[in-house]
C-alpha positions, 0 to 999 in steps of 0.5 A: 389251423384245424379242420374245424376252423376251415369251414368258418373261414370259408363261410365268413367271406360268403357273408361279406359277399352277400352284404356287398351284393345288397349294397350294390343293389341298394345303390342301383335302386337309388340311382334308378330313383334319382333318374326317375326324379330327374325325369319327373322334374324335366317333365314338370311345366314352367309357371309361365306356361300357365295362362293365369300366371301370364295374365296376372303378370300382365295385369300387374305390369299394366297397373304399375305403368298406369300408376306411373303415368297417373303420378306423372300426369298429377305431378305435371298438372298439379303436384309441381305447384304444391309446396310442402314443408314440415317446418311449421307450427301453430301460434297465437297472439297470447296476452300476458296478464299483469297488474297495473298496481302493486300489492299483495294478492288477495284472491286468485279467481281462475284455475289453470286451463280455464276458459275465461270471457272478456271482463271476467275477474282473474286476480284480486289485489289488496286495495287498502293502501290504494283506497287510503291514497284515494281518500287522501286525494278526496280530502285534498279536493274538499280542502281546496274547494273550501279554500276557494269558498273562503277566498270568494267570501273575502272578495265579497268583503273587499268589494263592500270595503271598496264601496265604503271607501269610495263613499268616504273618498267622495265625502272627503273630496266634497269637504275639500272642495267646500274648504277650497271655496271658503278659502277663495271667498275669504281671501279678498275679505282678509286682504281688505280687512273685513276678515282676520288673517287668523280666520283665513289661516284656519280655513286653509288648514281645514282645506288642506286637512280635507284634501289629505283625507281625500288622498287617504280614502283614495289610497284605501280604495286602491288597496282594497282593489289590489286585495281583490286581485290577490284573492283572485290569484289565490282562488286560481292557485286553489283551483289548480290544487283542486284540479291536481287533487281531483286528478289524484282522485281519478288516478286512485279510482283507476288504481282501485278498479285495477286491483281487480285484474280482469281478462281483456279477451276470450281464451284459456288460462295458461302458465298461471304463476300467481299465488295467494299471498304473493306480492306483485309489482306493476307489470309482474307476469301473472298468467297468459290468456291464449285466444284459441279462436285466434290461432294461426299457422306460421310455416317457414318455407325455403326461399326456393318455394315461395316464388309462386306463393301469393296472398289468398292461395289455399292451403291444407295441413295436417296436425301430428296431434290429430291423426288422419285429420286434414284442415284448411287455411289461406295464405294471409301474409309474408314476413318482411324478411327471412328468419335470419334477418330477425335473429338476435345475431344476424349473420354477417357474410362480408368476412371470412369464407362464405357457405351458401345456406338456403334461407327460410321465409315465415309465411302466416296462414289463416286457419279455417276451422270450426269450434270443435277443431279449435279445441285441439288446435293449440299453439305450439303443435307441429304441422305439415302444410301444403300451399297450392300455388297453381293459381300463379301459374299464369303469372309465372308464364307472364314472368317468363315471357317478360324475361324472354322479351327482356333478353331478346331486347338486350340481344337486339341492342347488342347486335345493333351495337356490334353492327354500328361498330362494324360500320364505323370500322368500314367507314374509317378504313378508306379515310385511313388509306387516303391519309396514307 
């Protein structure tokens, strides 16, 4: 190694020592800064030491406790008597429009969702075939009436014939009587020889002929009378035919009027399936009329919720379609059975394993709403309904008291029975000892 290189080597460690000193000074400085920060943190006061924070926390705690107390008071006094369910829907007694007569649809006079009034025409059916039946029935009525008139004229002719026959009968009887008198007068004369036997025989022949004519005239009178009876029967038959034809006319009139299908209620047209040119039969469903003023609510309450429900209790409900709107109603009636009882296949729990399922009872609620509200309250909407049963609280108390009295009575009867058994046992013990 040369002498020139020695100083460089000596200088290099000195630079390293300077760098090491700088690092140690930096570390000391950082340690001092850290201690200063820790001291500042230790000196920083707690948030709870601030009076405002403590007051805020106290107020918040008081509000929470007050809210819990208010909720408890509300539930104890009112909330427990409010029965709520979301298994509820709006319904209406929709009327299905169907024709009374069949035929081709000539006109459809209403549109979908149109408001209709009672008696307003809805559908016009081709009436030509029905009118032909009507005209035929009218002609049959006229024909029957003409037959009756003819039979009545024949009866009048027969009555005149009876009068003529009766006159002939009277003449024949008079002639027969005269001939009999002549025979009676000339018989003694013929016996004495004053008259010949030939004259007497001629008189007897005249008498017999007069008697025969009288009998014939009498038969003719009876025949004329019987002919009147026949004509009377024919008149009655014709009258029955006229009445039958008149009934057909009346039915044809009804059918003619029925070719114009009218609305029976006020409501809106829904589910219109009829089209012009379509052939419809009697009873074919054409459309439905929904009476918006007759919309009601059916809520399916659990069997555990209807214990205090009574007809006339107030109800409130909200409709999903009307945000923020609350409507009112009144309990109208209860279904005579649970929904399962009226199902197509009612459950049979007599066989197999049994799993108890809470049943639901349909409750009908009458809606109290104005015209504007009823425009949006349409059948099928989902609702959330609450029934206030607090009015039956006193009744519930009486039911509980009655049940308590019944239980006490049964307990007394049980105690009396036990006491009588004990007394009977005590009475039997001395007797058994004496017997031994």
